[in-house]
C-alpha atoms as a printed R data frame, in Angstrom:
    type eleno elety resid chain resno       x       y       z
1   ATOM     1    CA   MET     A     1   8.094 -10.032  -9.900
2   ATOM     2    CA   PRO     A     2   8.910  -9.429  -6.063
3   ATOM     3    CA   THR     A     3  11.016 -12.259  -4.443
4   ATOM     4    CA   GLN     A     4   9.767 -14.423  -1.639
5   ATOM     5    CA   ALA     A     5  11.214 -13.703   1.714
6   ATOM     6    CA   THR     A     6  12.852 -16.598   3.380
7   ATOM     7    CA   PHE     A     7  12.090 -17.503   7.143
8   ATOM     8    CA   PRO     A     8  13.364 -20.417   9.243
9   ATOM     9    CA   THR     A     9  10.790 -23.140   9.635
10  ATOM    10    CA   THR     A    10  12.410 -25.005  12.558
11  ATOM    11    CA   LEU     A    11  10.035 -25.077  15.386
12  ATOM    12    CA   HIS     A    12   8.125 -22.225  14.366
13  ATOM    13    CA   PRO     A    13   4.796 -21.940  16.323
14  ATOM    14    CA   LEU     A    14   2.704 -21.421  13.433
15  ATOM    15    CA   ALA     A    15   4.040 -24.439  11.588
16  ATOM    16    CA   GLY     A    16   0.944 -26.876  10.708
17  ATOM    17    CA   ARG     A    17  -1.494 -24.109  11.529
18  ATOM    18    CA   THR     A    18  -3.946 -22.629   9.102
19  ATOM    19    CA   VAL     A    19  -4.435 -18.897   8.734
20  ATOM    20    CA   LEU     A    20  -7.363 -17.372   6.251
21  ATOM    21    CA   GLN     A    21  -7.094 -14.004   5.112
22  ATOM    22    CA   ILE     A    22 -10.102 -12.391   3.410
23  ATOM    23    CA   ILE     A    23 -10.045  -9.491   0.848
24  ATOM    24    CA   PRO     A    24 -12.288  -8.432  -1.905
25  ATOM    25    CA   ASP     A    25 -10.009  -9.465  -4.825
26  ATOM    26    CA   LEU     A    26  -6.338  -9.874  -5.578
27  ATOM    27    CA   ASP     A    27  -5.743  -7.132  -8.050
28  ATOM    28    CA   ALA     A    28  -3.200  -4.308  -7.737
29  ATOM    29    CA   GLY     A    29  -2.986  -2.376  -4.333
30  ATOM    30    CA   GLY     A    30  -0.969  -2.275  -1.096
31  ATOM    31    CA   ALA     A    31  -3.627  -4.281   0.738
32  ATOM    32    CA   GLU     A    32  -3.419  -7.005  -1.889
33  ATOM    33    CA   ARG     A    33   0.326  -7.155  -2.316
34  ATOM    34    CA   THR     A    34   0.605  -7.333   1.589
35  ATOM    35    CA   THR     A    35  -1.888 -10.396   1.599
36  ATOM    36    CA   VAL     A    36   0.292 -12.282  -0.926
37  ATOM    37    CA   ASP     A    37   3.563 -11.408   1.070
38  ATOM    38    CA   VAL     A    38   2.003 -12.633   4.312
39  ATOM    39    CA   ALA     A    39   0.611 -15.758   2.583
40  ATOM    40    CA   ALA     A    40   4.037 -16.477   1.223
41  ATOM    41    CA   ALA     A    41   5.740 -16.121   4.661
42  ATOM    42    CA   LEU     A    42   3.114 -18.300   6.277
43  ATOM    43    CA   ALA     A    43   3.852 -20.978   3.637
44  ATOM    44    CA   ALA     A    44   7.666 -20.595   4.284
45  ATOM    45    CA   VAL     A    45   7.261 -21.199   8.138
46  ATOM    46    CA   GLY     A    46   5.199 -24.326   7.421
47  ATOM    47    CA   ALA     A    47   1.736 -22.930   7.962
48  ATOM    48    CA   ARG     A    48  -1.242 -23.061   5.652
49  ATOM    49    CA   ALA     A    49  -2.068 -19.885   4.102
50  ATOM    50    CA   LEU     A    50  -5.719 -19.532   2.597
51  ATOM    51    CA   VAL     A    51  -6.911 -16.413   0.866
52  ATOM    52    CA   ALA     A    52 -10.648 -15.930   0.378
53  ATOM    53    CA   SER     A    53 -11.411 -13.469  -2.568
54  ATOM    54    CA   GLU     A    54 -13.081 -13.076  -5.842
55  ATOM    55    CA   GLY     A    55  -9.748 -13.463  -7.632
56  ATOM    56    CA   GLY     A    56  -7.513 -11.125  -9.493
57  ATOM    57    CA   ARG     A    57  -4.067 -10.818 -11.293
58  ATOM    58    CA   LEU     A    58  -2.226 -11.700  -8.087
59  ATOM    59    CA   VAL     A    59  -3.785 -15.171  -7.721
60  ATOM    60    CA   GLY     A    60  -1.070 -16.951  -9.828
61  ATOM    61    CA   GLU     A    61   1.721 -15.274  -7.656
62  ATOM    62    CA   LEU     A    62  -0.184 -16.203  -4.579
63  ATOM    63    CA   GLN     A    63  -0.316 -19.862  -5.579
64  ATOM    64    CA   ALA     A    64   3.286 -20.029  -6.727
65  ATOM    65    CA   LYS     A    65   4.422 -18.649  -3.503
66  ATOM    66    CA   GLY     A    66   2.568 -21.497  -1.471
67  ATOM    67    CA   GLY     A    67  -0.781 -19.877  -0.753
68  ATOM    68    CA   VAL     A    68  -4.062 -21.441  -1.431
69  ATOM    69    CA   TRP     A    69  -6.757 -19.283  -3.301
70  ATOM    70    CA   VAL     A    70 -10.180 -19.907  -1.855
71  ATOM    71    CA   PRO     A    71 -12.899 -18.436  -4.452
72  ATOM    72    CA   PHE     A    72 -15.349 -16.614  -2.499
73  ATOM    73    CA   PRO     A    73 -17.834 -13.626  -3.156
74  ATOM    74    CA   ALA     A    74 -15.836 -11.371  -0.785
75  ATOM    75    CA   GLY     A    75 -16.430  -8.162  -2.550
76  ATOM    76    CA   THR     A    76 -20.325  -8.136  -2.066
77  ATOM    77    CA   LYS     A    77 -21.762  -5.453  -0.116
78  ATOM    78    CA   ASN     A    78 -25.309  -6.589  -0.239
79  ATOM    79    CA   PRO     A    79 -26.496  -7.274   3.188
80  ATOM    80    CA   ALA     A    80 -28.410 -10.413   2.279
81  ATOM    81    CA   ALA     A    81 -25.709 -11.998   0.555
82  ATOM    82    CA   MET     A    82 -23.152 -11.058   3.509
83  ATOM    83    CA   ALA     A    83 -25.423 -12.727   5.760
84  ATOM    84    CA   LEU     A    84 -25.322 -15.883   3.699
85  ATOM    85    CA   ASN     A    85 -21.611 -15.453   3.390
86  ATOM    86    CA   VAL     A    86 -21.204 -15.756   7.079
87  ATOM    87    CA   GLY     A    87 -22.447 -19.430   7.009
88  ATOM    88    CA   ARG     A    88 -20.598 -20.111   3.899
89  ATOM    89    CA   LEU     A    89 -17.206 -18.861   5.380
90  ATOM    90    CA   ALA     A    90 -17.806 -20.712   8.715
91  ATOM    91    CA   ARG     A    91 -18.173 -24.071   6.794
92  ATOM    92    CA   ILE     A    92 -14.951 -23.353   4.961
93  ATOM    93    CA   CYS     A    93 -13.172 -22.489   8.144
94  ATOM    94    CA   ARG     A    94 -14.309 -25.702   9.828
95  ATOM    95    CA   GLN     A    95 -13.625 -27.821   6.725
96  ATOM    96    CA   GLU     A    96  -9.957 -26.435   6.524
97  ATOM    97    CA   GLY     A    97  -9.262 -26.355  10.134
98  ATOM    98    CA   VAL     A    98  -8.656 -22.651  10.050
99  ATOM    99    CA   GLY     A    99  -6.965 -21.114  13.354
100 ATOM   100    CA   ILE     A   100  -7.234 -17.504  12.655
101 ATOM   101    CA   VAL     A   101  -9.353 -15.206  10.400
102 ATOM   102    CA   HIS     A   102  -7.762 -12.113   9.085
103 ATOM   103    CA   ALA     A   103  -9.779  -9.410   7.263
104 ATOM   104    CA   ARG     A   104  -8.405  -6.882   5.229
105 ATOM   105    CA   SER     A   105 -11.497  -4.806   4.013
106 ATOM   106    CA   ARG     A   106 -14.692  -3.704   5.649
107 ATOM   107    CA   ALA     A   107 -17.298  -5.593   3.613
108 ATOM   108    CA   PRO     A   108 -15.610  -8.983   4.068
109 ATOM   109    CA   ALA     A   109 -14.817  -8.012   7.705
110 ATOM   110    CA   TRP     A   110 -18.271  -8.110   8.539
111 ATOM   111    CA   VAL     A   111 -18.638 -11.562   7.154
112 ATOM   112    CA   ALA     A   112 -15.475 -12.684   8.778
113 ATOM   113    CA   LEU     A   113 -16.437 -11.454  12.143
114 ATOM   114    CA   GLY     A   114 -19.643 -13.229  12.043
115 ATOM   115    CA   ALA     A   115 -17.938 -16.491  11.023
116 ATOM   116    CA   SER     A   116 -15.050 -16.208  13.580
117 ATOM   117    CA   ARG     A   117 -17.405 -15.358  16.452
118 ATOM   118    CA   ARG     A   118 -19.628 -18.419  15.403
119 ATOM   119    CA   LEU     A   119 -16.463 -20.723  15.577
120 ATOM   120    CA   ARG     A   120 -14.864 -18.981  18.389
121 ATOM   121    CA   LEU     A   121 -11.751 -18.240  16.330
122 ATOM   122    CA   PRO     A   122  -9.318 -15.203  16.878
123 ATOM   123    CA   PHE     A   123 -10.297 -12.490  14.515
124 ATOM   124    CA   VAL     A   124  -7.585 -10.025  13.173
125 ATOM   125    CA   THR     A   125  -8.127  -6.970  11.289
126 ATOM   126    CA   THR     A   126  -5.819  -4.623   9.277
127 ATOM   127    CA   PHE     A   127  -6.563  -1.024   8.619
128 ATOM   128    CA   HIS     A   128  -4.811  -0.422   5.130
129 ATOM   129    CA   GLY     A   129  -6.693   3.131   5.046
130 ATOM   130    CA   SER     A   130  -7.951   5.422   7.796
131 ATOM   131    CA   TYR     A   131 -11.749   5.107   6.900
132 ATOM   132    CA   SER     A   132 -12.514   8.534   8.185
133 ATOM   133    CA   GLY     A   133 -16.292   8.716   7.579
134 ATOM   134    CA   ARG     A   134 -17.859  10.554  10.455
135 ATOM   135    CA   SER     A   135 -21.873   9.948   9.820
136 ATOM   136    CA   PRO     A   136 -23.253   7.322  12.258
137 ATOM   137    CA   VAL     A   137 -24.037   4.997   9.544
138 ATOM   138    CA   LYS     A   138 -20.494   5.125   8.129
139 ATOM   139    CA   LEU     A   139 -18.772   4.984  11.594
140 ATOM   140    CA   LEU     A   140 -20.969   1.784  12.275
141 ATOM   141    CA   TYR     A   141 -19.784   0.301   8.944
142 ATOM   142    CA   ASN     A   142 -16.191   1.129   9.497
143 ATOM   143    CA   SER     A   143 -16.320   0.112  13.052
144 ATOM   144    CA   VAL     A   144 -15.903  -3.731  12.229
145 ATOM   145    CA   MET     A   145 -12.305  -3.043  11.371
146 ATOM   146    CA   ALA     A   146 -11.834  -1.871  14.931
147 ATOM   147    CA   ARG     A   147 -13.377  -5.159  16.352
148 ATOM   148    CA   GLY     A   148 -10.607  -7.473  15.884
149 ATOM   149    CA   ASP     A   149  -9.023  -9.196  18.871
150 ATOM   150    CA   VAL     A   150  -5.961  -7.623  17.379
151 ATOM   151    CA   VAL     A   151  -6.272  -4.411  15.165
152 ATOM   152    CA   ILE     A   152  -3.351  -3.713  13.000
153 ATOM   153    CA   ALA     A   153  -2.648  -0.183  11.781
154 ATOM   154    CA   ASN     A   154  -0.314   0.404   8.818
155 ATOM   155    CA   SER     A   155   0.932   3.809  10.564
156 ATOM   156    CA   HIS     A   156   0.966   5.675  13.714
157 ATOM   157    CA   PHE     A   157  -1.320   8.055  11.857
158 ATOM   158    CA   THR     A   158  -3.856   5.376  11.240
159 ATOM   159    CA   ALA     A   159  -3.534   4.099  14.843
160 ATOM   160    CA   ASP     A   160  -4.373   7.483  16.091
161 ATOM   161    CA   ALA     A   161  -7.468   7.742  13.836
162 ATOM   162    CA   ILE     A   162  -8.592   4.307  15.187
163 ATOM   163    CA   ARG     A   163  -8.347   5.231  18.781
164 ATOM   164    CA   SER     A   164  -9.835   8.539  18.108
165 ATOM   165    CA   LEU     A   165 -13.102   7.254  16.031
166 ATOM   166    CA   HIS     A   166 -13.510   3.904  17.504
167 ATOM   167    CA   PRO     A   167 -12.811   4.064  21.403
168 ATOM   168    CA   GLN     A   168 -13.721   0.320  21.876
169 ATOM   169    CA   ALA     A   169 -10.247  -0.500  20.154
170 ATOM   170    CA   ALA     A   170  -8.629   0.380  23.448
171 ATOM   171    CA   GLY     A   171  -5.478  -0.640  25.209
172 ATOM   172    CA   ASP     A   172  -2.845  -2.750  23.287
173 ATOM   173    CA   ARG     A   173  -5.259  -4.176  20.863
174 ATOM   174    CA   VAL     A   174  -4.116  -1.700  18.210
175 ATOM   175    CA   ARG     A   175  -0.621  -2.549  16.979
176 ATOM   176    CA   VAL     A   176   1.254  -0.521  14.402
177 ATOM   177    CA   ILE     A   177   2.896  -2.531  11.623
178 ATOM   178    CA   HIS     A   178   4.236  -0.429   8.778
179 ATOM   179    CA   ARG     A   179   3.626  -1.860   5.132
180 ATOM   180    CA   GLY     A   180   6.569  -3.595   4.319
181 ATOM   181    CA   THR     A   181   8.967  -3.256   1.110
182 ATOM   182    CA   ASP     A   182  10.620  -5.997  -0.565
183 ATOM   183    CA   LEU     A   183  14.117  -4.629  -0.751
184 ATOM   184    CA   SER     A   184  15.492  -7.274  -2.876
185 ATOM   185    CA   ALA     A   185  13.024  -6.343  -5.527
186 ATOM   186    CA   PHE     A   186  13.248  -2.608  -4.957
187 ATOM   187    CA   SER     A   187  16.960  -2.410  -5.192
188 ATOM   188    CA   PRO     A   188  18.805  -0.466  -7.784
189 ATOM   189    CA   GLY     A   189  21.158  -3.350  -8.404
190 ATOM   190    CA   GLN     A   190  18.257  -5.712  -9.141
191 ATOM   191    CA   VAL     A   191  16.632  -3.520 -11.791
192 ATOM   192    CA   ALA     A   192  18.348  -4.267 -14.998
193 ATOM   193    CA   PRO     A   193  18.839  -1.260 -17.552
194 ATOM   194    CA   ALA     A   194  16.736  -3.195 -20.147
195 ATOM   195    CA   ARG     A   195  13.810  -3.161 -17.736
196 ATOM   196    CA   VAL     A   196  14.088   0.600 -17.335
197 ATOM   197    CA   GLU     A   197  14.221   0.972 -21.139
198 ATOM   198    CA   ALA     A   198  11.371  -0.935 -21.719
199 ATOM   199    CA   VAL     A   199   9.209   1.057 -19.294
200 ATOM   200    CA   ARG     A   200  10.294   4.295 -20.808
201 ATOM   201    CA   ARG     A   201   9.693   2.985 -24.279
202 ATOM   202    CA   ALA     A   202   6.193   1.925 -23.271
203 ATOM   203    CA   TRP     A   203   5.574   5.343 -21.891
204 ATOM   204    CA   GLY     A   204   6.739   7.024 -25.079
205 ATOM   205    CA   VAL     A   205   9.391   8.926 -23.280
206 ATOM   206    CA   ALA     A   206  12.338  10.042 -25.343
207 ATOM   207    CA   PRO     A   207  16.065   9.465 -24.152
208 ATOM   208    CA   HIS     A   208  16.905  12.917 -23.235
209 ATOM   209    CA   GLU     A   209  13.559  13.405 -21.122
210 ATOM   210    CA   ARG     A   210  13.495  13.426 -17.440
211 ATOM   211    CA   VAL     A   211  10.608  11.719 -15.911
212 ATOM   212    CA   VAL     A   212   8.162  13.042 -13.104
213 ATOM   213    CA   LEU     A   213   6.094  10.207 -12.098
214 ATOM   214    CA   LEU     A   214   2.785   9.975 -10.334
215 ATOM   215    CA   ALA     A   215   1.963   6.079  -9.802
216 ATOM   216    CA   ALA     A   216  -1.693   6.010  -8.460
217 ATOM   217    CA   ARG     A   217  -5.140   4.946  -9.685
218 ATOM   218    CA   LEU     A   218  -6.944   7.821 -11.220
219 ATOM   219    CA   THR     A   219  -9.073   8.935  -8.478
220 ATOM   220    CA   GLY     A   220  -9.880  12.596  -7.294
221 ATOM   221    CA   TRP     A   221  -7.649  12.734  -3.949
222 ATOM   222    CA   LYS     A   222  -4.569  11.277  -5.522
223 ATOM   223    CA   GLY     A   223  -3.434  14.699  -6.580
224 ATOM   224    CA   HIS     A   224  -3.353  14.401 -10.399
225 ATOM   225    CA   ARG     A   225  -5.055  17.719 -10.904
226 ATOM   226    CA   VAL     A   226  -2.221  19.383  -8.657
227 ATOM   227    CA   LEU     A   227   0.552  17.819 -10.615
228 ATOM   228    CA   ILE     A   228  -0.997  19.068 -13.792
229 ATOM   229    CA   GLU     A   229  -0.977  22.523 -12.473
230 ATOM   230    CA   ALA     A   230   2.628  22.077 -11.350
231 ATOM   231    CA   ALA     A   231   3.634  20.822 -14.742
232 ATOM   232    CA   ALA     A   232   2.180  23.996 -16.146
233 ATOM   233    CA   ILE     A   233   4.204  26.236 -13.702
234 ATOM   234    CA   LEU     A   234   7.247  24.439 -14.451
235 ATOM   235    CA   ARG     A   235   6.575  25.086 -18.288
236 ATOM   236    CA   ARG     A   236   6.031  28.404 -17.808
237 ATOM   237    CA   GLN     A   237   9.247  28.884 -15.855
238 ATOM   238    CA   GLY     A   238  11.210  27.480 -18.620
239 ATOM   239    CA   LEU     A   239  11.989  24.103 -17.577
240 ATOM   240    CA   GLY     A   240  12.095  21.629 -20.352
241 ATOM   241    CA   ASP     A   241  12.786  17.931 -21.357
242 ATOM   242    CA   VAL     A   242  10.440  16.896 -18.627
243 ATOM   243    CA   ALA     A   243   7.944  14.253 -19.250
244 ATOM   244    CA   VAL     A   244   5.106  14.055 -16.533
245 ATOM   245    CA   VAL     A   245   3.801  10.371 -16.331
246 ATOM   246    CA   LEU     A   246   0.496   9.451 -14.792
247 ATOM   247    CA   ALA     A   247   0.833   5.587 -14.239
248 ATOM   248    CA   GLY     A   248  -2.295   3.791 -12.706
249 ATOM   249    CA   ASP     A   249  -5.815   2.182 -13.565
250 ATOM   250    CA   SER     A   250  -8.782   4.612 -14.159
251 ATOM   251    CA   GLN     A   251 -10.902   1.675 -12.551
252 ATOM   252    CA   GLY     A   252 -13.992   2.877 -14.371
253 ATOM   253    CA   ARG     A   253 -13.554   6.407 -13.257
254 ATOM   254    CA   THR     A   254 -14.629   7.908 -16.753
255 ATOM   255    CA   GLY     A   255 -15.423  11.268 -15.109
256 ATOM   256    CA   THR     A   256 -11.855  11.661 -13.708
257 ATOM   257    CA   VAL     A   257 -10.350  10.611 -16.860
258 ATOM   258    CA   ARG     A   258 -12.133  13.164 -18.801
259 ATOM   259    CA   GLU     A   259 -11.241  15.881 -16.319
260 ATOM   260    CA   VAL     A   260  -7.581  15.019 -16.374
261 ATOM   261    CA   ASP     A   261  -7.525  14.894 -20.173
262 ATOM   262    CA   ALA     A   262  -9.253  18.275 -20.347
263 ATOM   263    CA   MET     A   263  -6.893  19.837 -17.887
264 ATOM   264    CA   VAL     A   264  -3.986  18.406 -19.927
265 ATOM   265    CA   ALA     A   265  -5.558  20.128 -23.089
266 ATOM   266    CA   SER     A   266  -6.440  23.262 -21.440
267 ATOM   267    CA   HIS     A   267  -2.835  23.941 -20.169
268 ATOM   268    CA   HIS     A   268  -1.399  22.842 -23.533
269 ATOM   269    CA   LEU     A   269   0.585  20.144 -21.957
270 ATOM   270    CA   GLY     A   270  -0.297  17.398 -24.557
271 ATOM   271    CA   GLY     A   271   3.518  16.682 -25.282
272 ATOM   272    CA   VAL     A   272   4.358  16.955 -21.541
273 ATOM   273    CA   VAL     A   273   1.837  14.845 -19.477
274 ATOM   274    CA   ARG     A   274   1.154  11.268 -20.433
275 ATOM   275    CA   ARG     A   275  -1.568   8.988 -19.056
276 ATOM   276    CA   VAL     A   276  -0.131   5.574 -19.347
277 ATOM   277    CA   GLY     A   277  -2.632   3.313 -17.392
278 ATOM   278    CA   HIS     A   278  -1.366   0.381 -15.328
279 ATOM   279    CA   CYS     A   279   2.348  -0.465 -14.695
280 ATOM   280    CA   THR     A   280   3.296  -4.055 -14.163
281 ATOM   281    CA   ASP     A   281   7.267  -3.254 -13.346
282 ATOM   282    CA   MET     A   282   6.958  -0.849 -10.704
283 ATOM   283    CA   PRO     A   283  10.676  -1.250  -9.556
284 ATOM   284    CA   ALA     A   284  11.579  -0.300 -13.128
285 ATOM   285    CA   ALA     A   285   9.096   2.470 -13.211
286 ATOM   286    CA   PHE     A   286  10.593   4.192  -9.984
287 ATOM   287    CA   ARG     A   287  14.039   3.598 -11.444
288 ATOM   288    CA   ALA     A   288  12.887   5.229 -14.702
289 ATOM   289    CA   ALA     A   289  11.810   8.229 -12.944
290 ATOM   290    CA   SER     A   290  13.939  11.306 -12.045
291 ATOM   291    CA   VAL     A   291  11.406  12.381  -9.213
292 ATOM   292    CA   VAL     A   292   8.234  10.367  -7.802
293 ATOM   293    CA   THR     A   293   5.515  12.521  -6.750
294 ATOM   294    CA   VAL     A   294   2.797  11.655  -4.165
295 ATOM   295    CA   PRO     A   295   0.591  14.755  -4.335
296 ATOM   296    CA   SER     A   296  -2.433  13.455  -2.320
297 ATOM   297    CA   THR     A   297  -4.888  16.137  -1.341
298 ATOM   298    CA   GLU     A   298  -6.264  13.708   1.453
299 ATOM   299    CA   PRO     A   299  -4.282  11.837   3.987
300 ATOM   300    CA   GLU     A   300  -2.492   8.802   2.977
301 ATOM   301    CA   ALA     A   301  -2.857   6.110   5.490
302 ATOM   302    CA   PHE     A   302   0.689   5.001   4.496
303 ATOM   303    CA   GLY     A   303   2.055   5.877   1.079
304 ATOM   304    CA   ARG     A   304   3.685   2.817  -0.414
305 ATOM   305    CA   SER     A   305   4.976   4.740  -3.568
306 ATOM   306    CA   ALA     A   306   7.087   7.006  -1.523
307 ATOM   307    CA   VAL     A   307   8.621   4.256   0.374
308 ATOM   308    CA   GLU     A   308   9.327   2.063  -2.662
309 ATOM   309    CA   ALA     A   309  10.907   4.938  -4.704
310 ATOM   310    CA   GLN     A   310  13.139   5.984  -1.667
311 ATOM   311    CA   ALA     A   311  14.326   2.233  -1.666
312 ATOM   312    CA   LEU     A   312  15.385   2.638  -5.234
313 ATOM   313    CA   GLY     A   313  17.227   5.942  -4.590
314 ATOM   314    CA   THR     A   314  14.773   8.088  -6.590
315 ATOM   315    CA   PRO     A   315  13.854  11.662  -5.062
316 ATOM   316    CA   VAL     A   316  10.387  11.940  -3.868
317 ATOM   317    CA   VAL     A   317   8.123  14.842  -3.495
318 ATOM   318    CA   VAL     A   318   4.974  14.275  -1.272
319 ATOM   319    CA   SER     A   319   2.013  16.120   0.268
320 ATOM   320    CA   ASP     A   320   2.756  16.835   3.987
321 ATOM   321    CA   LEU     A   321  -0.294  15.110   5.479
322 ATOM   322    CA   GLY     A   322  -1.319  11.943   6.910
323 ATOM   323    CA   ALA     A   323   1.265   9.157   7.521
324 ATOM   324    CA   VAL     A   324   3.771  10.933   5.078
325 ATOM   325    CA   PRO     A   325   5.859  12.445   7.894
326 ATOM   326    CA   GLU     A   326   6.641   8.583   9.170
327 ATOM   327    CA   THR     A   327   7.996   7.693   5.601
328 ATOM   328    CA   VAL     A   328   9.655  10.834   4.239
329 ATOM   329    CA   LEU     A   329  12.216  12.637   6.523
330 ATOM   330    CA   ALA     A   330  12.275  16.446   5.589
331 ATOM   331    CA   PRO     A   331  12.825  19.818   7.255
332 ATOM   332    CA   PRO     A   332  11.565  21.006   9.643
333 ATOM   333    CA   GLU     A   333  11.238  17.692  11.562
334 ATOM   334    CA   ALA     A   334  14.618  16.470  10.244
335 ATOM   335    CA   PRO     A   335  17.690  18.567   9.426
336 ATOM   336    CA   ALA     A   336  18.352  19.193   5.867
337 ATOM   337    CA   ALA     A   337  21.299  17.193   5.975
338 ATOM   338    CA   GLU     A   338  19.096  14.299   6.806
339 ATOM   339    CA   ARG     A   339  16.376  14.865   4.093
340 ATOM   340    CA   THR     A   340  15.200  11.842   2.242
341 ATOM   341    CA   GLY     A   341  12.729  13.715   0.140
342 ATOM   342    CA   TRP     A   342  10.443  16.915  -0.113
343 ATOM   343    CA   ARG     A   343   7.124  17.543   1.804
344 ATOM   344    CA   VAL     A   344   4.794  20.167   0.600
345 ATOM   345    CA   PRO     A   345   1.489  21.536   1.631
346 ATOM   346    CA   ALA     A   346  -1.326  19.396   0.209
347 ATOM   347    CA   GLY     A   347  -2.943  21.170  -2.888
348 ATOM   348    CA   ASP     A   348  -0.326  23.925  -3.506
349 ATOM   349    CA   ALA     A   349   0.805  23.585  -6.918
350 ATOM   350    CA   GLU     A   350   3.369  26.270  -6.644
351 ATOM   351    CA   ALA     A   351   5.190  24.430  -3.780
352 ATOM   352    CA   LEU     A   352   5.048  21.048  -5.707
353 ATOM   353    CA   ALA     A   353   6.463  22.620  -8.726
354 ATOM   354    CA   ALA     A   354   9.338  24.399  -6.680
355 ATOM   355    CA   ALA     A   355  10.075  20.993  -4.877
356 ATOM   356    CA   ILE     A   356  10.203  19.057  -8.257
357 ATOM   357    CA   ALA     A   357  12.405  21.732  -9.669
358 ATOM   358    CA   GLU     A   358  14.872  21.578  -6.712
359 ATOM   359    CA   ALA     A   359  14.855  17.664  -6.899
360 ATOM   360    CA   LEU     A   360  15.454  17.888 -10.801
361 ATOM   361    CA   GLN     A   361  18.248  20.190 -10.245
362 ATOM   362    CA   LEU     A   362  20.252  18.125  -7.765
363 ATOM   363    CA   GLY     A   363  23.850  17.426  -8.666
364 ATOM   364    CA   ALA     A   364  25.292  14.146  -8.936
365 ATOM   365    CA   SER     A   365  26.847  13.911  -5.432
366 ATOM   366    CA   ALA     A   366  23.776  15.359  -3.577
367 ATOM   367    CA   ARG     A   367  21.537  12.968  -5.602
368 ATOM   368    CA   GLU     A   368  23.702   9.997  -4.406
369 ATOM   369    CA   ALA     A   369  23.992  11.245  -0.784
370 ATOM   370    CA   LEU     A   370  20.114  11.710  -0.863
371 ATOM   371    CA   ALA     A   371  19.694   8.031  -2.375
372 ATOM   372    CA   ARG     A   372  21.993   6.362   0.213
373 ATOM   373    CA   ARG     A   373  19.983   8.225   3.164
374 ATOM   374    CA   ALA     A   374  16.528   7.344   1.716
375 ATOM   375    CA   ARG     A   375  17.629   3.629   1.065
376 ATOM   376    CA   ARG     A   376  19.139   3.375   4.619
377 ATOM   377    CA   HIS     A   377  15.803   4.990   6.093
378 ATOM   378    CA   VAL     A   378  13.594   2.417   4.258
379 ATOM   379    CA   GLU     A   379  15.940  -0.572   5.292
380 ATOM   380    CA   GLN     A   380  15.628   0.509   9.045
381 ATOM   381    CA   ASN     A   381  11.950   1.191   9.186
382 ATOM   382    CA   PHE     A   382   9.926  -0.380   6.242
383 ATOM   383    CA   SER     A   383  11.344  -3.699   5.251
384 ATOM   384    CA   LEU     A   384   8.969  -6.742   4.092
385 ATOM   385    CA   GLU     A   385  10.997  -8.927   6.912
386 ATOM   386    CA   ARG     A   386  10.059  -6.535   9.609
387 ATOM   387    CA   MET     A   387   6.411  -6.418   8.469
388 ATOM   388    CA   ILE     A   388   6.251 -10.342   8.189
389 ATOM   389    CA   ALA     A   389   7.916 -10.869  11.644
390 ATOM   390    CA   ASP     A   390   5.548  -8.496  13.452
391 ATOM   391    CA   THR     A   391   2.289 -10.001  11.572
392 ATOM   392    CA   LEU     A   392   3.400 -13.628  12.350
393 ATOM   393    CA   ASP     A   393   4.152 -12.469  15.868
394 ATOM   394    CA   VAL     A   394   0.455 -11.399  16.088
395 ATOM   395    CA   TYR     A   395  -0.737 -14.609  14.719
396 ATOM   396    CA   ALA     A   396   1.463 -16.652  17.033
397 ATOM   397    CA   GLY     A   397   0.332 -14.711  20.115
398 ATOM   398    CA   LEU     A   398  -3.340 -15.315  19.293
399 ATOM   399    CA   LEU     A   399  -2.740 -18.983  18.866
400 ATOM   400    CA   GLY     A   400  -0.760 -19.319  22.010
401 ATOM   401    CA   GLY     A   401  -3.608 -18.913  24.468
402 ATOM   402    CA   PRO     A   402  -7.146 -17.177  25.139
403 ATOM   403    CA   VAL     A   403  -8.137 -14.143  23.073
404 ATOM   404    CA   ASP     A   404  -9.768 -11.514  25.225
405 ATOM   405    CA   GLY     A   405 -10.315 -13.879  27.871
406 ATOM   406    CA   THR     A   406 -13.350 -15.708  26.026
407 ATOM   407    CA   THR     A   407 -12.132 -17.390  22.745
408 ATOM   408    CA   SER     A   408  -9.463 -19.683  22.107
409 ATOM   409    CA   ALA     A   409  -7.548 -20.883  19.023
410 ATOM   410    CA   GLY     A   410  -9.434 -23.459  16.833
């Protein structure tokens, strides 16, 4: 389990204040993990950290780290239910003395916007994705995330998309805060060999097999099809002793599961590609891999897997679109000597296969040098401490005075 970052509590401007985050649920995902991390940091500085959600597997960790779970039907997209939820959330905020409301998803953001404006509370949003729908209805629905008094973007790519699609999010209201990685948990020295072996056994990987890992939910744009095609290419080229592991929930997408399984069968990769479901020990999973892939076919708003794998020193091969250039250094933007991974054109199975093969063929010294560069890159740009400090700074700034000249902290 990730460790809780520690922060000094003496005279912290948020001590004694209450911040409510709202998110549909607390299951696996970058937004959910960030919610728990921020709640833990708030508790560490003496603030009250409420999280309104429908629950999930991270509730226990939230509570263990000092956060307070507020059961709330935050996932509903029914307009009538959302209208009722505005009053319900406003009552919770009033009763709990909430000073800031922070929404991390669109449907609950509409509820949070209504409640925060009713109570004249500062309203913060975080774009965990770029929400690129361009129809008038979709743009209106997405626009709630651009209506925060501060709008947090998880990458410069996301920030540019916000400004392009939602001109009302102008000036300095958009602030880039990269997703933070817990470098104490995602550290080679903290992952015991027994944990790595346990993961490999669970995956059915033989001791001599090298793992090429894709850790992502089974959805069309995460690149599972491209990786399967690349695996077929590598097999035809004679690259053996490789296990391609697809780790992630299907989340009810039975059609995608059937398609992936059919592709594996049609390429005769039944002994090579393994679909293993959700993994609860991602540091060990990344450590167990010889290469981690993020072959997305649509832009990633951040790319957490690539950052966490780099923190552990595992070579990464990613699609060259979206926010990836911010997380993985590679030619031509960076000299080959500064490479922290490989970037390939999205949807190009040949290029993906070539990069995987190159990464697998690294010598010991080259692999160690790559690992050091990658770890240093993550430490300098994507640490949990940096994300927390920047987020708490947003909260403190909003509680320190008027918001947009019209509202003040509760």
